[in-house]
C-alpha positions as CSV (number, residue, x, y, z in Angstrom):
1,X,-4.1,-28.1,-23.1
2,X,-4.9,-24.5,-23.2
3,X,-2.5,-21.6,-23.3
4,X,-1.8,-19.7,-20.2
5,X,-3.3,-16.6,-19.4
6,X,-2.3,-13.4,-17.3
7,X,-4.0,-10.8,-15.7
8,X,-3.9,-7.4,-17.6
9,X,-2.7,-5.2,-18.9
10,X,-6.1,-3.5,-18.6
11,X,-5.7,-1.9,-15.6
12,X,-5.8,2.0,-16.8
13,X,-8.4,1.0,-19.4
14,X,-10.5,-1.1,-17.2
15,X,-10.7,0.3,-13.8
16,X,-9.9,4.0,-14.5
17,X,-13.0,5.1,-13.2
18,X,-12.2,3.4,-9.7
19,X,-8.9,5.5,-9.5
20,X,-8.7,7.3,-6.2
21,X,-5.4,8.3,-5.0
22,X,-6.5,11.2,-2.2
23,X,-8.0,9.9,0.7
24,X,-8.2,13.2,2.8
25,X,-10.9,15.7,2.7
26,X,-11.7,18.7,5.0
27,X,-12.5,18.1,8.5
28,X,-10.8,14.5,8.5
29,X,-9.2,13.8,11.6
30,X,-5.8,12.7,11.6
31,X,-2.1,14.0,10.2
32,X,-2.1,14.3,6.4
33,X,0.5,12.1,4.9
34,X,1.8,11.6,1.3
35,X,3.6,8.6,0.2
36,X,5.7,8.0,-3.3
37,X,7.4,5.4,-4.6
38,X,7.5,3.4,-7.7
39,X,8.0,-0.6,-8.6
40,X,10.4,-2.1,-10.2
41,X,11.1,-5.4,-11.4
42,X,14.3,-7.7,-11.3
43,X,16.4,-5.2,-13.3
44,X,15.4,-2.3,-11.6
45,X,13.6,-1.6,-14.5
46,X,10.0,0.5,-13.8
47,X,6.9,-1.2,-14.2
48,X,4.9,1.0,-15.8
49,X,1.0,-0.9,-15.8
50,X,0.8,-1.9,-12.7
51,X,-2.3,-0.7,-9.6
52,X,-2.0,-0.9,-6.0
53,X,-4.7,-1.5,-3.9
54,X,-4.3,-0.1,-0.5
55,X,-6.4,-0.5,2.7
56,X,-5.7,1.0,5.9
57,X,-7.3,2.2,9.4
58,X,-8.3,5.5,10.1
59,X,-6.1,7.6,12.3
60,X,-7.5,6.1,15.9
61,X,-7.0,2.4,14.3
62,X,-10.3,1.5,13.1
63,X,-11.1,0.0,9.7
64,X,-14.2,1.1,7.5
65,X,-16.6,-1.9,7.2
66,X,-17.2,-0.2,3.6
67,X,-13.9,-0.4,2.0
68,X,-15.3,-1.7,-1.3
69,X,-17.5,1.8,-1.5
70,X,-14.5,4.2,-1.2
71,X,-16.3,6.6,-3.3
72,X,-19.9,6.3,-1.4
73,X,-22.4,8.2,-0.6
74,X,-20.9,9.7,2.8
75,X,-17.9,11.7,1.7
76,X,-17.5,12.7,5.3
77,X,-16.7,9.1,6.5
78,X,-13.0,7.8,5.9
79,X,-12.6,4.6,4.0
80,X,-9.1,3.7,3.6
81,X,-9.6,2.8,0.1
82,X,-7.8,3.6,-3.0
83,X,-6.4,2.1,-6.1
84,X,-4.1,3.6,-8.0
85,X,-1.5,2.7,-11.0
86,X,1.6,3.4,-12.0
87,X,2.8,5.6,-14.3
88,X,4.9,5.2,-17.5
89,X,8.3,5.6,-15.0
90,X,6.5,2.8,-12.3
91,X,5.8,6.1,-10.0
92,X,2.6,5.8,-8.0
93,X,1.6,8.6,-5.4
94,X,-1.5,8.7,-2.8
95,X,-2.3,11.1,-0.2
96,X,-4.2,9.8,3.3
97,X,-3.9,10.1,6.8
98,X,-1.5,8.7,9.1
99,X,-3.2,4.8,10.4
100,X,-3.0,4.3,14.0
101,X,-2.3,0.7,15.8
102,X,-4.8,-1.6,15.2
103,X,-5.8,-4.7,16.9
104,X,-4.6,-8.1,15.5
105,X,-6.4,-11.1,15.3
106,X,-4.3,-12.8,18.8
107,X,-5.2,-9.3,21.0
108,X,-1.9,-8.2,19.8
109,X,-1.5,-4.5,18.8
110,X,-0.3,-3.9,15.3
111,X,2.3,-0.7,14.0
112,X,0.3,1.6,12.0
113,X,0.7,0.4,8.6
114,X,-0.8,0.1,5.3
115,X,-1.9,-3.1,3.1
116,X,-0.8,-2.9,-0.5
117,X,-1.9,-5.7,-2.9
118,X,-0.4,-5.3,-6.5
119,X,-2.0,-6.0,-9.6
120,X,0.2,-6.3,-12.7
121,X,0.7,-7.8,-15.8
122,X,2.0,-11.6,-15.8
123,X,0.5,-12.1,-12.3
124,X,-2.5,-14.7,-12.1
125,X,-2.3,-13.7,-8.4
126,X,-1.4,-10.3,-6.6
127,X,0.9,-9.7,-4.6
128,X,0.5,-8.5,-0.8
129,X,2.6,-6.3,1.3
130,X,2.1,-3.5,3.4
131,X,3.9,-0.6,3.8
132,X,5.1,0.5,7.6
133,X,6.8,3.8,8.4
134,X,10.1,3.9,9.8
135,X,11.2,5.1,12.8
136,X,8.0,3.7,14.5
137,X,8.2,2.3,18.1
138,X,5.2,-0.1,17.7
139,X,7.2,-1.5,14.8
140,X,9.8,-3.6,17.4
141,X,6.6,-5.6,18.4
142,X,4.3,-5.6,15.4
143,X,3.8,-9.4,14.6
144,X,3.3,-8.9,11.1
145,X,6.1,-6.8,10.6
146,X,8.2,-9.3,13.1
147,X,7.4,-12.4,11.0
148,X,10.0,-10.8,8.1
149,X,13.8,-11.8,8.4
150,X,15.5,-9.0,10.6
151,X,17.7,-7.8,7.3
152,X,14.9,-7.6,4.8
153,X,12.2,-5.7,7.2
154,X,13.7,-2.4,5.7
155,X,11.9,-3.0,2.1
156,X,8.6,-2.6,4.2
157,X,9.5,1.1,6.0
158,X,8.4,4.2,4.3
159,X,10.8,6.7,4.7
160,X,10.3,9.6,5.8
161,X,11.9,12.9,3.6
162,X,13.1,15.2,5.3
163,X,10.5,18.2,4.2
164,X,7.0,18.0,5.5
165,X,4.8,15.2,6.0
166,X,5.8,12.4,2.9
167,X,7.7,9.4,3.0
168,X,9.1,7.0,-0.3
169,X,8.4,3.4,-0.4
170,X,9.6,1.5,-3.3
171,X,8.4,-2.2,-4.4
172,X,11.3,-4.1,-5.5
173,X,9.5,-7.6,-7.2
174,X,12.6,-9.6,-7.3
175,X,16.3,-9.7,-6.8
176,X,18.9,-9.1,-3.2
177,X,16.6,-6.1,-2.1
178,X,13.4,-7.6,-2.8
179,X,10.5,-6.2,-1.2
180,X,8.9,-8.7,1.4
181,X,5.7,-10.0,-0.4
182,X,3.0,-12.1,2.0
183,X,1.3,-15.2,1.5
184,X,-2.8,-14.5,2.1
């Protein structure tokens, strides 16, 4: 019998050169937004060594085919891909554009969203979730969002702050207000 192993905590050291928290650049089409939040464990304590991997469509609802080349040779193309660590208080923040609606595999339309993988110590497999935007009319008919029980969907919604184009989205890993995580 061998000892079990978990991933991390090497995200800051091993992946620091891949961190990217600003996907915007001059001339980028779309509305620039900032999303900030915090990763909290089951006791609502901050998770200081997590990493979020994000992938999203551009303002027209198109995904880059080169998501893994997030800092590729053509800086004028929106990749929609980022990796951001949490700080000592479990906080993270990134700047991007509001994604457009995307076509679903079954021909349906998905509401604007950002796919999120969460990596952290203690996980053998990352957690997969999504960020949707509160007040978006397309949320009502999004086939993935509607897989979540109605009483839990709020955990997937980024809430717009009163000033500017900033949103807040927190992740709760366990407990009564646990964020919805999807199988993948």
